[in-house]
Backbone as CSV, one residue per row, in Angstrom:
resi,resn,N_x,N_y,N_z,CA_x,CA_y,CA_z,C_x,C_y,C_z
1,MET,243.805,-7.489,104.532,244.223,-8.288,103.683,244.760,-9.625,104.347
2,ARG,244.356,-10.600,103.648,244.833,-12.148,104.025,246.339,-12.280,104.378
3,VAL,246.820,-12.853,105.174,247.995,-13.318,105.218,248.936,-13.801,103.979
4,THR,248.047,-14.736,103.269,248.485,-15.208,102.258,248.670,-14.177,100.943
5,ASP,247.579,-13.338,100.940,247.594,-12.229,100.069,248.754,-11.124,100.114
6,GLN,248.920,-10.878,101.675,250.091,-9.944,101.873,251.536,-10.591,101.515
7,ARG,251.629,-11.944,101.898,252.801,-12.441,101.237,252.979,-12.614,99.676
8,VAL,252.048,-12.776,98.697,252.020,-12.465,97.540,252.448,-10.992,97.218
9,SER,251.806,-10.112,97.619,252.149,-8.603,97.587,253.593,-8.607,97.834
10,ASP,254.165,-8.997,99.180,255.514,-9.228,99.536,256.707,-9.425,98.580
11,MET,256.044,-10.618,98.165,256.906,-11.245,96.900,256.946,-10.496,95.470
12,LEU,255.935,-10.173,95.204,256.079,-9.239,93.996,256.735,-8.068,94.153
13,GLU,256.687,-7.302,95.189,257.430,-6.067,95.592,258.725,-6.356,95.386
14,GLY,259.389,-7.664,96.153,260.579,-7.988,96.428,261.300,-8.234,94.717
15,GLU,260.351,-8.609,93.771,260.892,-8.980,92.480,260.752,-7.790,91.509
16,ARG,260.050,-6.863,91.897,259.803,-5.759,91.093,261.127,-5.136,90.367
17,ALA,262.234,-4.799,91.373,263.466,-4.227,90.759,264.093,-5.128,89.633
18,ARG,264.104,-6.402,89.953,264.864,-7.361,88.918,263.892,-7.387,87.531
19,LEU,262.599,-7.532,87.658,261.890,-7.602,86.592,261.854,-6.192,85.619
20,PHE,261.754,-5.241,86.610,261.933,-3.888,85.761,263.184,-3.699,85.018
21,ALA,264.397,-4.310,85.587,265.860,-4.344,85.120,265.577,-5.039,83.810
22,ILE,265.060,-6.365,83.710,265.006,-7.119,82.420,264.309,-6.583,81.299
23,ALA,262.889,-6.118,81.898,262.200,-5.250,80.854,262.738,-4.172,80.130
24,TYR,263.495,-3.345,81.064,263.852,-2.031,80.673,265.279,-2.333,79.591
25,GLY,265.823,-3.680,80.001,266.997,-3.826,79.498,266.521,-4.604,77.828
26,MET,265.362,-5.136,77.839,264.867,-5.518,76.721,264.339,-4.351,75.724
27,LEU,263.823,-3.429,76.401,262.504,-2.379,75.684,263.269,-1.040,75.454
28,GLY,264.520,-0.741,76.300,265.225,0.531,76.579,264.264,1.779,76.772
29,SER,263.020,1.577,77.375,262.204,2.473,77.978,261.794,2.174,79.374
30,SER,261.971,3.322,80.081,261.558,3.026,81.488,259.693,2.848,81.610
31,VAL,259.446,3.847,80.787,257.840,3.595,81.015,257.039,2.379,80.356
32,GLU,257.823,1.789,79.071,257.063,0.670,78.865,257.418,-0.491,79.689
33,ALA,258.813,-0.443,80.149,259.192,-1.546,81.265,258.187,-1.538,82.574
34,GLU,258.178,-0.168,82.935,256.931,-0.375,84.130,255.487,-0.716,83.728
35,ASP,255.244,-0.561,82.397,253.964,-0.938,81.666,253.960,-2.843,81.854
36,VAL,254.995,-3.260,81.458,255.010,-4.572,81.402,255.302,-5.543,82.770
37,VAL,255.883,-4.607,83.819,256.004,-5.264,85.290,254.541,-5.083,85.563
38,GLN,253.418,-4.103,85.361,252.276,-4.110,85.886,251.600,-4.957,85.011
39,ALA,251.517,-5.112,83.893,250.682,-6.182,83.325,251.084,-7.629,83.607
40,VAL,252.311,-8.026,84.121,252.697,-9.339,84.496,252.036,-9.375,85.812
41,PHE,252.095,-8.414,86.569,251.574,-8.689,88.227,250.265,-8.449,88.044
42,ALA,249.549,-8.076,86.969,248.051,-8.189,86.756,247.835,-9.940,86.489
43,ARG,248.458,-10.224,85.327,248.395,-11.658,85.083,248.541,-12.550,86.183
44,TRP,249.502,-12.370,86.976,249.950,-13.225,87.722,248.673,-13.250,89.140
45,HIS,248.071,-12.234,89.487,246.931,-12.390,90.357,245.852,-12.707,89.878
46,GLU,245.573,-13.036,88.293,244.582,-13.933,87.894,244.894,-15.155,87.484
47,ALA,246.130,-15.750,87.555,246.579,-17.008,87.168,246.430,-17.912,88.108
48,ASP,246.249,-19.370,87.813,246.145,-20.438,88.677,247.652,-20.614,89.034
49,ARG,247.912,-20.488,90.188,249.394,-20.678,90.769,249.623,-21.901,91.541
50,SER,248.712,-22.689,91.461,248.805,-23.830,92.581,250.022,-24.816,91.933
51,ALA,250.138,-24.964,90.824,251.249,-25.727,90.318,252.668,-25.089,89.927
52,VAL,252.714,-23.774,90.496,254.062,-23.033,90.280,255.182,-23.383,91.353
53,ARG,256.115,-23.913,90.895,257.271,-24.449,91.913,258.033,-23.077,91.967
54,SER,258.374,-22.101,91.106,259.181,-21.154,91.636,258.652,-19.751,90.787
55,PRO,258.256,-18.865,91.793,257.357,-17.753,91.339,258.215,-16.672,90.603
56,PRO,259.515,-16.710,91.102,260.611,-15.597,90.319,260.981,-16.260,88.840
57,ALA,261.142,-17.550,88.695,261.267,-18.155,87.275,260.039,-17.683,86.582
58,LEU,258.826,-17.861,86.950,257.601,-17.770,86.101,257.511,-16.416,85.900
59,LEU,257.825,-15.381,86.851,257.876,-13.995,86.621,258.727,-13.342,85.820
60,THR,259.878,-14.176,85.659,261.124,-13.518,84.706,260.514,-14.133,83.205
61,THR,259.896,-15.403,83.062,259.458,-15.751,82.088,258.585,-14.792,81.399
62,MET,257.380,-14.458,82.372,256.355,-13.623,81.833,256.747,-12.341,81.207
63,VAL,257.835,-11.771,81.918,258.129,-10.362,81.769,259.111,-10.485,80.201
64,THR,259.900,-11.580,80.346,260.764,-11.815,79.023,259.656,-11.938,77.606
65,ARG,258.735,-12.678,77.804,257.733,-13.012,76.807,257.133,-11.983,76.189
66,LEU,256.695,-11.164,77.459,255.810,-9.926,77.038,256.806,-8.807,76.545
67,ALA,258.024,-8.782,76.773,258.714,-7.861,76.150,259.098,-8.126,74.665
68,ILE,259.342,-9.511,74.761,259.709,-10.141,73.159,258.683,-9.520,72.407
69,ASP,257.388,-9.855,72.829,256.138,-9.219,71.990,255.900,-8.018,71.747
70,ARG,256.437,-7.129,72.608,256.317,-6.074,72.462,257.193,-5.427,71.579
71,LEU,258.344,-6.050,71.259,259.792,-5.542,70.561,259.294,-5.896,68.969
72,ARG,258.459,-7.391,68.992,258.180,-7.315,67.584,257.079,-6.493,66.937
73,SER,256.119,-5.981,67.804,255.139,-4.870,67.133,255.990,-3.760,67.077
74,ALA,256.926,-3.329,67.674,257.658,-2.291,67.505,258.661,-2.065,66.473
75,GLU,259.037,-3.401,65.766,260.050,-3.261,65.009,260.012,-2.454,63.971
76,ARG,258.883,-2.245,63.279,259.001,-1.375,62.183,258.986,-0.067,62.596
77,ARG,258.416,0.136,63.632,258.883,1.747,63.987,260.415,1.774,64.210
78,ARG,260.854,0.970,64.678,262.340,1.136,64.842,262.997,1.116,63.881
79,VAL,262.761,0.260,62.684,263.553,0.371,61.585,263.528,1.693,60.731
80,GLU,262.254,2.357,60.990,262.120,3.779,60.647,262.392,4.918,61.338
81,TYR,262.948,4.517,62.444,263.456,5.443,63.309,264.313,6.490,62.785
82,VAL,264.389,7.639,63.061,265.267,8.981,62.576,266.447,9.111,63.162
83,GLY,267.607,8.454,62.522,268.893,8.864,63.075,269.238,7.542,64.256
84,PRO,270.147,7.497,65.231,270.702,6.837,66.061,269.428,6.482,66.995
85,TRP,269.388,5.135,67.261,268.304,4.645,68.496,269.017,4.731,69.767
86,LEU,268.478,5.535,70.789,269.317,5.168,71.966,268.232,5.081,73.271
87,PRO,268.321,4.295,74.178,267.258,4.094,75.268,267.060,5.239,75.854
88,GLU,265.844,5.237,76.757,265.702,6.185,77.679,266.460,6.283,78.866
89,PRO,266.909,7.412,79.096,267.885,7.528,79.973,267.245,7.498,81.804
90,LEU,268.035,6.962,82.509,267.846,6.556,83.773,268.522,7.744,84.554
91,VAL,268.371,8.993,85.233,268.950,10.023,85.448,268.780,9.923,87.371
92,SER,269.995,10.013,88.049,270.070,10.098,89.067,271.077,11.307,89.570
93,GLU,271.223,11.576,90.818,272.173,12.698,91.444,273.356,12.100,91.742
94,LEU,274.371,12.858,91.737,275.524,12.424,92.033,275.854,12.640,93.834
95,ASP,274.983,11.680,94.244,274.771,11.599,95.491,275.570,10.252,96.084
96,PRO,276.789,10.198,96.949,277.106,8.905,97.160,276.392,7.880,97.900
97,ALA,275.437,8.667,98.807,274.444,7.513,99.560,273.220,7.060,98.740
98,GLU,273.294,7.530,97.164,272.157,6.928,96.584,272.679,5.692,95.795
99,VAL,272.032,4.681,96.174,272.223,3.487,95.680,271.559,3.476,94.149
100,VAL,272.457,2.619,93.533,272.419,2.608,91.931,271.637,1.218,91.916
101,SER,270.513,1.447,91.268,269.586,0.222,90.809,269.915,-0.764,89.893
102,GLU,269.134,-1.596,90.179,269.813,-2.803,89.043,269.535,-2.683,87.685
103,ALA,268.538,-1.611,87.462,268.258,-1.315,85.735,269.565,-0.424,85.711
104,GLU,269.872,0.777,86.332,271.162,1.699,86.335,272.493,0.959,86.107
105,GLU,272.471,-0.364,86.352,273.534,-0.811,86.127,273.743,-1.113,84.421
106,LEU,272.444,-1.269,83.824,272.698,-1.343,82.523,272.908,0.145,81.737
107,SER,274.030,0.444,81.221,274.515,1.317,80.676,273.931,1.810,79.224
108,ILE,273.755,3.099,79.093,273.574,3.573,77.879,274.045,2.630,76.599
109,ALA,275.417,2.700,77.020,276.187,2.113,76.125,275.911,0.297,75.754
110,LEU,275.690,-0.171,76.740,274.988,-1.480,76.742,273.750,-1.449,75.995
111,LEU,272.780,-0.894,76.353,271.464,-0.873,75.779,271.396,-0.843,74.410
112,ALA,272.477,0.165,73.865,272.289,0.583,72.424,272.949,-0.328,71.610
113,THR,273.710,-1.341,72.230,274.585,-2.418,71.314,273.524,-3.432,70.832
114,PRO,272.478,-3.952,71.702,271.913,-4.948,71.136,270.903,-4.744,70.435
115,GLU,270.395,-3.386,69.706,269.431,-2.753,69.119,269.524,-3.436,67.861
116,ARG,270.718,-4.002,67.138,270.846,-4.582,66.008,270.331,-6.260,66.048
117,LEU,270.085,-6.678,67.273,269.540,-8.117,67.270,268.159,-8.133,67.284
118,ASN,267.565,-9.203,66.632,265.768,-9.381,66.560,265.664,-9.709,68.209
119,PRO,264.229,-9.815,68.562,263.816,-9.521,69.793,264.305,-10.867,70.733
120,VAL,264.311,-12.339,69.748,264.669,-13.137,70.548,266.166,-13.381,70.709
121,GLU,267.023,-12.639,70.317,268.297,-12.924,70.027,268.881,-11.751,71.078
122,ARG,267.812,-10.771,71.400,268.329,-9.756,72.293,267.958,-10.162,73.745
123,ALA,266.952,-11.214,73.674,266.408,-11.571,75.110,267.749,-12.885,75.693
124,VAL,267.891,-13.495,74.405,269.035,-14.551,74.924,270.404,-13.683,75.389
125,PHE,270.642,-12.603,74.588,272.081,-12.128,74.720,271.862,-11.295,76.128
126,LEU,270.954,-10.642,76.533,270.763,-10.044,77.948,270.769,-11.161,78.949
127,LEU,269.834,-12.030,78.909,269.563,-13.109,79.889,270.785,-13.415,80.131
128,ARG,271.538,-13.951,79.324,272.847,-14.998,79.231,273.988,-14.029,79.914
129,ASP,274.236,-12.997,78.749,275.591,-12.149,79.143,275.566,-10.878,80.025
130,VAL,274.293,-10.512,80.333,273.948,-9.476,81.328,273.392,-9.797,82.568
131,PHE,272.504,-10.690,82.383,271.767,-11.081,83.984,272.351,-12.473,84.419
132,ASP,273.124,-13.230,83.814,274.000,-14.389,84.357,273.021,-15.788,84.037
133,PHE,272.149,-15.763,83.487,271.125,-16.804,83.747,271.744,-18.037,82.768
134,ASP,271.674,-19.312,83.295,272.473,-20.279,82.484,271.547,-20.711,81.066
135,TYR,272.359,-21.404,80.213,271.604,-21.378,79.154,270.082,-22.580,79.105
136,ALA,270.388,-23.339,80.154,269.079,-24.105,80.288,267.830,-23.156,80.801
137,GLU,268.034,-22.064,81.738,266.988,-21.474,82.203,266.608,-20.557,80.906
138,VAL,267.560,-19.937,80.085,267.278,-18.910,78.950,266.567,-19.829,77.977
139,ALA,266.754,-20.972,77.661,266.058,-21.928,76.950,264.495,-22.077,77.007
140,GLU,264.398,-22.480,78.500,262.783,-22.391,78.997,262.255,-21.048,78.781
141,ILE,262.735,-20.060,79.134,262.201,-18.629,79.005,261.903,-18.376,77.613
142,VAL,262.682,-18.692,76.728,262.383,-18.247,75.324,261.987,-19.318,74.474
143,GLU,261.518,-20.398,75.088,260.904,-21.348,74.350,261.655,-22.142,73.219
144,LYS,263.108,-22.194,73.404,263.864,-22.533,72.295,264.688,-23.768,73.419
145,THR,265.481,-24.532,72.357,266.268,-25.636,73.094,267.516,-25.161,73.298
146,GLU,268.123,-25.655,74.305,269.424,-25.130,75.187,270.454,-24.954,73.941
147,PRO,270.784,-25.935,72.948,271.727,-25.822,71.822,271.615,-24.828,70.938
148,ASN,270.072,-24.696,70.780,269.767,-23.368,70.050,270.164,-22.006,70.801
149,CYS,269.789,-22.164,71.631,270.175,-20.555,72.413,271.431,-20.786,72.427
150,ARG,272.378,-21.628,72.903,273.859,-21.487,72.608,274.154,-20.671,71.231
151,GLN,273.615,-21.340,70.441,273.947,-20.824,68.719,273.484,-19.412,68.636
152,ILE,272.274,-19.418,69.494,271.674,-17.561,69.200,272.755,-16.797,69.750
153,GLY,273.089,-17.236,70.974,273.954,-16.470,71.847,275.361,-16.084,71.173
154,ARG,276.091,-17.297,70.642,277.112,-17.044,69.738,276.939,-16.344,68.352
155,ARG,275.882,-16.210,67.904,275.704,-15.120,66.791,275.134,-13.835,67.426
156,ALA,274.739,-13.757,68.299,274.441,-12.378,68.916,275.917,-11.736,69.112
157,ARG,276.728,-12.484,70.173,278.129,-11.823,70.068,278.969,-11.347,68.972
158,THR,278.665,-12.229,68.143,279.225,-11.929,66.824,278.948,-10.546,65.840
159,ARG,277.653,-10.401,66.354,276.994,-9.315,65.686,277.396,-7.766,66.729
160,VAL,277.531,-8.176,67.984,277.587,-6.765,68.572,278.622,-6.787,69.645
161,GLY,279.499,-7.779,69.623,280.586,-8.081,70.106,280.563,-8.024,71.677
162,GLU,281.414,-8.759,72.478,281.334,-9.183,73.932,280.901,-7.538,74.909
163,PRO,280.276,-7.832,75.886,279.931,-6.808,76.534,281.496,-6.147,76.916
164,ARG,281.393,-4.846,76.597,282.581,-3.955,77.183,282.831,-3.925,78.670
165,ARG,283.866,-4.051,79.210,284.087,-4.081,80.940,283.721,-2.513,81.069
166,ARG,282.929,-2.307,82.075,282.535,-0.809,82.424,283.676,-0.250,83.600
167,PHE,284.404,0.954,82.865,284.953,1.572,83.689,284.282,2.624,85.070
168,ARG,284.568,2.346,86.392,283.791,3.194,86.756,284.913,4.323,87.828
169,PRO,284.601,5.485,87.722,285.583,6.456,88.436,285.593,6.221,89.568
170,THR,286.431,6.924,90.512,286.227,7.131,92.186,285.179,8.378,92.123
171,GLN,284.590,8.500,93.310,283.668,9.831,93.026,284.308,11.141,92.823
172,ASP,285.349,11.264,93.323,286.354,12.391,93.161,286.629,12.537,91.631
173,GLN,287.063,11.565,91.162,287.230,11.484,89.779,286.103,11.846,88.822
174,GLU,285.105,11.128,89.244,283.729,11.649,88.435,283.279,12.973,88.478
175,ARG,283.368,13.802,89.655,282.948,14.910,89.822,283.932,15.983,89.198
176,GLU,285.423,15.610,89.173,286.072,16.473,88.552,286.281,16.493,86.760
177,LEU,285.833,15.286,86.394,285.629,14.820,84.995,284.544,16.007,84.405
178,LEU,283.306,15.694,85.232,282.090,16.005,84.927,282.164,17.609,84.872
179,SER,283.074,18.191,85.989,283.220,19.618,86.277,283.937,20.330,85.072
180,THR,285.152,19.749,84.831,285.938,19.827,83.620,285.194,20.120,82.112
181,PHE,284.521,19.147,82.265,283.879,18.566,80.920,282.716,20.025,80.658
182,VAL,281.779,20.355,81.656,280.894,21.092,81.586,281.536,22.559,81.443
183,ALA,282.727,22.712,82.105,283.371,24.027,81.917,283.999,24.321,80.594
184,ALA,284.576,23.430,80.093,285.100,23.480,78.696,284.042,23.522,77.844
185,THR,282.916,22.875,77.922,282.009,23.039,76.726,281.287,24.339,76.763
186,GLN,280.980,24.534,78.019,280.150,25.942,77.963,281.030,27.248,77.833
187,GLY,282.630,26.831,78.016,283.394,27.916,77.853,283.930,28.077,76.352
188,GLY,283.827,27.073,75.651,284.363,27.126,74.262,285.760,26.575,74.149
189,ASP,286.298,26.062,75.268,287.277,25.598,75.184,287.837,24.164,74.375
190,VAL,288.064,24.383,73.162,288.116,23.061,72.222,289.644,22.296,72.926
191,GLU,290.630,23.155,73.136,291.821,22.386,73.483,291.486,21.231,75.085
192,ALA,290.774,22.077,75.846,290.456,21.498,77.269,289.742,20.213,76.890
193,LEU,288.548,20.321,76.048,287.582,19.176,75.727,288.074,18.041,75.334
194,THR,289.078,18.500,74.144,289.672,17.515,73.277,290.434,16.559,74.455
195,ARG,291.029,17.123,75.210,292.092,16.505,76.138,291.385,15.435,76.834
196,LEU,290.178,15.292,77.223,289.275,14.790,77.605,288.630,13.419,77.138
197,LEU,288.795,13.608,75.815,288.520,12.584,74.920,289.662,11.669,74.116
198,ALA,289.258,10.585,74.015,290.182,9.486,73.165,290.122,9.982,71.843
199,ARG,291.197,9.539,71.130,291.386,10.112,69.868,290.314,9.404,68.822
200,ASP,289.911,8.378,69.177,288.811,7.696,68.471,287.566,7.765,69.148
201,ALA,286.966,8.580,69.765,285.789,8.764,70.634,285.118,8.948,69.414
202,VAL,283.626,8.288,70.029,282.494,8.405,69.065,281.246,9.088,69.656
203,LEU,280.475,9.975,69.077,279.626,10.581,69.647,278.048,10.165,68.926
204,TRP,277.068,9.970,69.563,275.694,9.573,69.067,274.637,10.643,69.735
205,THR,273.935,10.961,68.636,272.701,11.945,69.089,271.495,11.208,68.459
206,ASP,270.377,11.434,69.775,269.016,10.834,69.328,268.118,11.717,69.694
207,GLY,267.568,12.345,68.732,266.335,13.426,68.359,265.514,12.735,67.722
208,GLY,265.405,11.337,67.208,264.119,10.822,66.803,263.318,11.323,65.853
209,GLY,263.858,12.487,65.057,263.315,13.195,64.360,262.338,14.473,64.851
210,LYS,262.372,14.347,66.197,261.392,15.246,66.622,262.286,16.663,66.974
211,VAL,263.347,16.482,67.004,264.334,17.841,67.288,265.727,17.715,66.385
212,ALA,266.322,18.984,66.153,267.592,18.889,65.439,268.451,17.818,66.204
213,ALA,269.338,16.920,65.493,270.392,15.953,66.037,271.109,15.670,64.887
214,ALA,272.151,15.187,64.889,273.054,14.422,63.840,272.516,13.136,63.641
215,LEU,272.201,12.736,62.145,271.630,11.653,61.927,272.805,10.516,61.765
216,GLN,273.895,10.703,61.835,275.243,9.706,61.648,275.828,10.123,62.986
217,PRO,276.879,8.943,63.390,277.891,9.136,64.485,278.947,10.141,64.058
218,LEU,279.243,10.710,65.267,280.414,11.581,64.945,281.844,11.112,65.462
219,TYR,282.660,10.967,64.756,284.209,10.080,65.061,285.454,11.287,65.157
220,GLY,286.081,11.022,66.231,287.371,11.935,66.312,286.959,13.103,67.461
221,ALA,288.427,12.875,68.195,288.052,14.032,69.743,287.871,15.472,69.109
222,VAL,288.647,15.821,68.228,288.620,17.241,67.489,287.023,17.571,67.290
223,ARG,286.667,16.836,66.326,285.404,17.091,65.645,284.014,16.986,66.809
224,ILE,284.464,16.243,67.670,283.274,16.062,68.825,283.490,17.192,69.530
225,ALA,284.600,17.626,69.806,284.646,18.604,70.799,284.182,20.050,70.264
226,ARG,284.166,20.291,68.917,283.724,21.282,68.376,282.132,21.232,68.367
227,PHE,281.606,20.072,67.775,280.262,19.750,67.865,279.717,20.373,69.131
228,LEU,280.266,19.545,70.262,279.551,19.789,71.611,279.902,21.303,72.193
229,ILE,280.552,22.059,71.603,280.668,23.462,71.778,279.690,24.219,71.113
230,ALA,279.429,23.906,69.873,278.621,24.343,69.082,277.007,24.153,69.345
231,ILE,276.823,23.047,70.183,275.430,22.933,70.861,275.352,23.771,71.853
232,ALA,276.125,23.893,72.851,276.147,24.887,73.920,276.162,26.592,73.676
233,ARG,276.846,26.600,72.441,276.155,28.017,72.033,274.975,28.279,71.586
234,LYS,274.259,27.613,70.856,272.742,27.419,70.388,271.692,27.212,71.804
235,ALA,272.355,26.826,73.032,271.632,26.450,73.879,270.349,27.585,74.148
236,PRO,269.298,27.511,74.312,268.235,28.463,74.617,268.638,29.166,75.856
237,ALA,268.177,30.561,76.028,268.311,31.150,77.261,267.776,30.709,78.186
238,GLY,268.719,30.589,79.412,267.931,30.160,80.829,268.189,28.474,80.745
239,ALA,268.898,27.950,79.973,269.238,26.576,79.855,270.245,26.373,80.883
240,ARG,270.124,25.322,81.746,271.217,25.003,82.928,271.477,23.648,82.645
241,SER,273.057,23.306,82.576,273.266,21.968,82.388,273.915,21.694,83.976
242,ARG,273.812,20.165,84.234,274.456,20.038,85.596,274.951,18.506,85.639
243,PRO,275.779,18.151,86.422,276.493,16.936,86.289,275.469,16.154,86.898
244,VAL,275.223,14.644,86.688,274.345,13.816,86.976,275.084,12.456,86.694
245,ARG,274.140,11.328,87.256,274.544,9.862,86.540,273.639,9.469,85.680
246,VAL,273.907,8.845,84.607,273.011,8.594,83.527,273.254,6.881,83.417
247,ASN,272.043,6.367,83.889,272.315,4.771,83.886,273.619,4.244,84.686
248,GLY,274.032,5.175,85.981,275.190,4.870,86.464,276.261,5.429,86.333
249,ASP,276.454,5.774,85.030,277.484,6.415,84.326,277.727,7.929,84.786
250,PRO,278.647,8.949,84.695,279.135,10.209,84.678,278.009,10.522,83.580
251,GLY,277.301,12.030,83.703,276.692,12.600,82.643,276.267,13.663,82.983
252,VAL,275.513,14.602,81.926,274.951,15.707,82.213,273.534,15.943,81.766
253,ARG,272.872,16.567,82.390,271.247,16.590,82.298,271.382,18.313,82.014
254,THR,270.561,18.683,80.941,270.340,20.108,80.587,268.587,20.275,80.780
255,ASP,268.381,21.487,81.558,266.935,21.744,81.624,266.643,23.415,81.381
256,THR,265.497,23.448,80.856,264.995,24.871,80.827,263.730,25.100,81.665
257,ALA,263.281,26.087,81.906,262.040,26.358,82.768,261.110,25.463,82.181
258,ALA,260.998,25.108,80.754,259.749,24.328,80.316,260.279,22.720,80.793
259,GLY,261.257,22.331,81.271,261.628,21.035,81.635,262.833,20.460,80.949
260,PRO,263.418,19.166,80.926,264.433,18.545,80.362,264.482,18.711,78.712
261,THR,265.787,19.185,78.294,265.841,19.225,76.748,267.040,18.345,76.387
262,GLY,267.595,17.833,77.406,268.791,16.846,76.848,269.393,16.038,78.131
263,VAL,269.916,14.695,78.004,270.761,13.938,78.601,271.717,13.500,77.884
264,LEU,273.150,13.686,78.623,274.001,13.271,78.104,274.956,12.130,78.675
265,ALA,275.242,11.011,78.633,275.955,10.033,79.082,277.504,9.855,78.518
266,LEU,278.292,9.703,79.278,279.678,9.414,79.000,280.212,7.985,79.061
267,GLU,280.971,7.383,78.211,281.216,6.113,78.398,282.913,6.341,78.690
268,LEU,283.624,5.531,79.484,284.874,5.763,79.940,285.783,4.514,79.827
269,ALA,286.638,4.659,79.255,287.740,3.579,79.565,289.296,4.176,79.721
270,GLU,289.766,3.534,80.297,291.288,4.014,81.057,291.142,5.675,81.007
271,GLY,290.263,6.237,81.821,290.323,7.643,82.230,289.987,8.756,80.916
272,GLU,289.825,8.209,79.797,289.304,8.738,78.675,287.863,8.543,78.530
273,ILE,287.219,9.567,77.897,286.042,9.355,77.276,286.023,8.742,75.636
274,VAL,285.326,7.716,75.820,285.533,7.084,74.426,284.114,7.109,73.482
275,GLY,283.138,7.361,74.360,282.007,7.162,74.025,281.005,8.654,74.537
276,ILE,280.071,9.208,73.664,279.287,9.924,74.239,277.984,9.668,73.465
277,ARG,276.786,9.725,74.261,275.453,9.441,73.714,274.529,10.684,74.265
278,ILE,273.764,11.233,73.252,273.179,12.365,74.051,271.517,11.893,73.386
279,VAL,270.727,11.918,74.347,269.210,12.023,73.997,268.679,13.033,74.192
280,VAL,267.941,13.542,72.975,267.324,15.246,72.989,265.939,14.894,72.437
281,ASN,265.609,13.357,72.079,264.118,13.179,71.820,262.952,13.361,72.768
282,PRO,262.131,14.448,72.699,261.736,14.610,74.020,260.500,13.696,74.302
283,ASP,260.380,12.745,73.575,259.563,11.486,73.786,260.105,10.833,74.797
284,LYS,261.386,10.723,74.898,262.535,9.863,75.784,262.847,10.754,77.177
285,LEU,262.351,11.990,77.131,262.565,12.685,78.310,261.560,12.854,79.344
286,ARG,260.351,12.412,79.023,259.175,12.848,79.377,258.851,12.092,81.030
287,HIS,259.719,11.080,81.084,259.540,10.292,82.511,260.627,10.887,83.508
288,LEU,261.221,11.775,83.312,262.173,12.317,84.293,261.379,13.446,85.216
289,ASP,262.125,13.591,86.165,261.284,14.229,87.432,261.884,15.876,86.878
290,GLU,260.724,16.687,87.499,261.251,18.229,87.484,262.950,18.528,87.946
291,PRO,263.287,19.403,87.165,264.529,19.855,87.603,264.504,20.388,88.983
292,GLN,265.613,20.438,89.897,265.774,20.617,91.268,266.345,21.711,91.168
């Protein structure tokens, strides 16, 4: 390989994590995000790059625009989606040495919020409010004027609200919380589980019409606790639940001998569980590694 080719390859690999995070933030699918990044890399190798001043900027633009195109083609499918839509979860172990990737900084709660936006609104919201691009950069990426992007950004925030500040427990708090949560759920202890939940907690389940799941959000600590315990009692023989991190947040993964059957992510605020999001749609679990 020539030196220049090696430099190009090194540059692309150096940008991969950031580009994947942007594509995943836009699409909510790790599989589609990887496809987008690979497609952009292929286009990059075929393009005339002699006049390119900033390769990272051009790559960002290419990834964002391709993600917008994919969202537009999928809009009808998402409108017809059965029940709440949640992104594909990124699952990692509770290992203090394991580095949280840039994509894992995007919580399930954050990624589910912009689902109410059209593709360009989603791009502006994520690029500006999550990835911290300035409006001049965003305008160039989405091919809008800067004032127009500011207006789009304000409209998006009105529709979805400001991104909630993420609460990160310490490692010991995380392990204790998950241990208590799993024990109370599997042991049928409604009171113990209710104590972990905020009174106005909300739970969403994404089955995508493929498996049984609640089609509307559930509200209230007691109702959610009873629902979780009922699910645990119906778990198939041999099912095993274990604490993990889901998009960097505390969570639980459930597997059977056949593979993963569900991933649960906890949203925390001031030491309480304020949101629970459960992905059981098998199409959104296929990317997960085999259980350990």
